[in-house]
C-alpha positions in Angstrom: 10.2 -9.2 -25.2 12.2 -6.0 -25.1 9.1 -3.9 -25.1 7.8 -5.6 -22.1 11.1 -5.2 -20.2 11.1 -1.5 -21.1 7.6 -1.1 -19.9 8.4 -2.8 -16.6 11.4 -0.6 -16.0 9.2 2.5 -16.6 6.5 1.2 -14.3 9.0 0.5 -11.5 10.6 3.9 -12.0 7.2 5.6 -11.7 6.5 3.7 -8.5 9.9 4.6 -7.0 9.6 8.3 -7.8 5.9 8.7 -6.7 5.4 11.0 -3.7 2.2 9.2 -2.6 1.9 6.0 -0.7 1.6 3.1 -3.1 1.3 -0.4 -1.7 0.0 -3.9 -2.4 -1.7 -6.1 0.2 -2.8 -9.7 0.1 -6.2 -11.1 1.0 -5.1 -11.3 4.6 -4.5 -7.5 4.5 -0.7 -8.0 4.9 1.5 -5.5 3.1 3.4 -7.3 0.3 4.9 -4.2 -1.4 5.5 -0.6 -0.4 7.1 2.1 -2.5 9.9 4.4 -1.1 7.4 7.2 -0.3 5.6 4.9 2.0 8.7 4.3 4.0 9.4 8.1 4.1 5.9 9.1 5.1 5.3 6.3 7.7 8.8 6.5 9.2 9.3 2.7 8.9 11.9 0.8 6.9 10.2 -1.4 4.2 11.1 -4.6 6.2 9.2 -3.3 9.2 6.1 -2.3 7.1 6.1 -5.7 5.3 5.6 -7.3 8.7 2.5 -5.3 9.3 -1.1 -5.4 8.2 -2.7 -2.4 6.6 -5.0 -2.2 9.6 -2.0 -1.5 11.8 -1.6 1.9 10.2 -5.3 3.0 9.8 -6.5 5.4 12.5 -9.0 3.6 14.8 -12.0 5.7 13.9 -11.6 4.8 10.2 -10.7 1.1 10.5 -14.2 -0.3 10.1 -15.0 1.7 7.0 -11.7 0.9 5.3 -11.7 -2.8 6.2 -15.2 -3.0 4.8 -14.0 -1.4 1.5 -11.0 -3.6 1.3 -13.0 -6.8 2.0 -15.4 -5.8 -0.8 -12.5 -5.3 -3.2 -11.2 -8.7 -2.3 -14.6 -10.3 -2.8 -15.2 -8.6 -6.1 -11.6 -9.3 -7.3 -10.8 -5.6 -7.8 -7.1 -5.4 -8.2 -6.5 -1.7 -7.6 -8.2 1.3 -6.1 -7.6 4.7 -4.6 -8.4 5.6 -1.0 -7.6 8.4 1.3 -7.7 7.9 5.1 -5.8 9.0 8.2 -2.8 6.9 8.9 -0.6 6.3 11.9 3.1 6.8 11.4 5.8 5.2 13.5 5.7 8.3 15.7 2.0 8.0 16.1 
């Protein structure tokens, strides 16, 4: 319907204009979507990021904690969440 299309356009616009990293990963922890801010913050083009796992950008001392949280989300079928953790950019 027209209302659904309008809602989808608004949602995509919001994702594209967000200044925070917004991403989707699959159950293998591979990136499957990143918004433009993710590219800008990490310093990678989206095609480069989409070849990575989220674990590739998590600082080593936080990996265990974040992987545990992500695996719990997957097991409990939680579709979205909010997390803050140190990341590694293309420059390190």
